[in-house]
N, C-alpha and C positions, 0 to 999 in steps of 0.2 A: 875205176871204171865200173865195177860191179855195183857200187853204191849209187853212182850217178844214174845207172839204168833203173835200179829199184826206185829211186826218187822220181824219175820221169814216169815210171809205171803208176806210182801212187798219185802223182799229179794228174795223170790222164784220167784216172778213176774219179778223183774228186771233182774235176772239171765237168764231168758228165752227170753228177748228182745235183738235183735242183735245190737241195737245202742241206744244211749240216747234218751229218749222222749223229744221232742223239747221245750215243755212249760208245765207249771203247770196244765193248763186245760186238756191237753191230758193225762198227768200223772194221775191226779185224776180220769178222766173218765175211764181210763184203770183199775185203782185200784178198783173203785166202781163196775165196771161191771165184774170184775174178768176175763178180756180178756187177751189172750196171743197174742201178735202181733210181727211181724217182720217188719223191715223197712230198706230202702236204705238210706245211708248217703246223697246222692245227692238230695233226696226229703224230708228228715227227719232231717233238720238242723234248729237249733234255730235262733232267731234274733241276728245279730252281736252286740257285745258290743260297747260301746261308744269309740270314738277315744281318745287315751291318750293325755296328754299335749305335746306340741312341745318341742323337745329336744334342748339343747343349740347349738348355732351356732359354726361351726368349726373355727379353727384359720385362720387368713388371710394369703394368699399365699405370697411367696417371690416376691418382686418387680423385674421385668425384667431389663435386662441391657439397658442402653440408646443407641439409635442409633447414628451412626456416624454423626458428624456435617457437614452439606453441605456447599458449597460455592456458591456465587452468579452466578458463571459461570456454575456450575452443575445444578442449578435451571433453568437458561436460556436454557441450552441444553435440560432439561427435558420438559420445555414448548414447545420448538421447535418440540420435538418428538411427543408430544400430538397434536400440531397443524397439523403436517404432517399426523398423523393418522386420524384426523377429516376431513382433506382435501380429503383423499382417500375415506372415508365413504360418505361424502357429494357429491363427484363426481360420485359415482356409484349408489346411492340409489334414489336421487331426481327424475330422469326421470321416474322410476317405480311409485313412489308416485304421481307424477303429473298426470300420465296416469289414475291412479285409482281415484284420488281426483278431477280431472278436472270437471268443470261445463258445458263444452260444446263448448268452442270457437274453439279449434282445431278440435274436432270431428264433428262440425257443428250441434250438438244438439241444440245449440243456433242459430236460423236461421238469415239470413241476415236482415230480417224485424225487428229483435229485437235490431239491432245496429243502433245508430245514433251518429252524431258528430256535433260539433259547426261549423266546416268548413272543407274543403278539398282542397288541392293544385290543384288537378285535379281529374276527375273521376277515373283515375288509382290509386289514393291514397285514395279512398273511405274507409269508416270505415269497410266495409265488408272484406277488405283485411288485416285488423289489427288483424289477428288470429295467435296464437302461431305457429311457424314453417311454416307459409305460405311461399311459394316459387314462384319465377317468373315463369309463364307458357308461357309468350309471351312478346314481346317487349312493349306491351301496359299495362301490369299489373305489378306494382312495389312491390307487396306483403308486404305492410305496410300501416298504416294510417299516413298521413302527413298533418297537418293543414295549412291553408293559412290565415294569415301569422303565423309563429311560434312566439307566444307571450303569456304572462300570461293571463289566462282567457279562452283559448281554452280547449275543453274537448272531451272525448270519452265516450259514454254512452251505457250501456247494460240493456235491460229490461229482467229480469229473468222470467217474466210471472206470478209470484206469489211470495209471501214473502218466502225467502229462507235464510238459514244460510250461511254466507260467511266468510272464514277464512283468505283470503289474495289474493295476485295478483302475477302472474308470467309475466315478461316482457322480450322482446327482441327489438333490433333495427331493422332497415331495413336490409334485406339480404345483405351479403357482396357485396359492389360495391363502395359506396360513403362516408363511414364513417359518417353515420347518425344514431343517437340514442338519446333517452331521458336519462338524467343523474339523474333526480329527479322528483318526482311528489307528488301531494296530492290526497286524495280520499274523495269523498262525497257520501253519501247514502241517500235513501229516499224510502217511500212507495207510494208517489205520486210525480209527476214531478214539483210541485210548492213548495216543502218544502224539500230542501236538507240540510243535516248536515254533517260537516266535521268529518272524523275519527281523534280523538284527543289522545294526550298522555300528562299527567301531566297538563291538562287544556289548552293546545295549539294545534293548527292544526298540525298533524304529517306530516313531510316531509319524504317521503320514498326515500332512495338512490336506484337509478335504475342502468342502464347499463353503462359499461365502454368500450364496443365494440359493434359491430353490430349483433352478433349472439349468444353470451353466454346468457343462461337463468338466470335471477335474480329473486329469490323468496322473497317476503316481506309478513310477517304474521302480522295481526292486533294485537293490544294489547289483545283483546278478540274477539271471533266470533261475527259477526254482522248480525242481521236478517233484510233483506230489500228486496225490489223488484227491485229498480233501483240502479245502481252503476255507478259513473262517475270517470274518471281519468283525472286529471288536470296537464299537464306537467309544471314544474317549471324552470328547466334548461335543456340544451341539447347540443349536439355536432353537429354543423352545422344546423340541423333542428330537430324538435321534432317528429321524426319518431318512431312508436311503433307497436309491435305485442304483443298480450295479451292473457292470460288465467286467470280464476278465480278459487280459491280453495274452495271446499266444507267446510262448518263449521264443519262437522263431522270429518274432518281430522286435526283439530287444534292441537290435542295432538301429532300428528306424527312429528311435526316440532319443 
């Protein structure tokens, strides 16, 4: 009889509660204090149960149909289309990238005093004229650097003023007139003028392919960005004479090329 009364008492309490009591502690507290409570399910929810075991994997889908077999001619045509698309991209974007990533030859942020050369054919071919897109302004300025003589060992040097990251080089030949341009060069870098090291690739001095005409810009990117203060360009081969106009690319732009 005692247990029946207790059960009836519990049933009466539970029937007056508008949602389940979330845990045993709260249930027992309510029971012992003979409280009548109401609760909102959004705030009166118990601890979620444990996640059940992972169900079995579904059956594997049906294999798709094989593509059509291509021919060597189709592959060649596809490669040509890709190359044509890349040509369009690289002809329209680099000028913008060069302007943003240039270190200051064209803009003259690199002053004349920071440029030195191993030799010059005449004052009109001084290193200060070896700036990208430099143009003839008079009959006495030939808008390019031109060593005297054009031989292996001649160099064009820029002092960046402090150690900076360099990603590569942009070059041109002498402005159109005389078919003069450098066709290949090496690069050496240093933090002091008495210890230059070559830019290398696979353990050997890297020879960069340069210009094939007098005005088209050719961009060469180093294998990795290089931090240095001084950078030298050493012409290796040329058309008629080793004439050059130059710009250097910031190391921060390495990933854009």
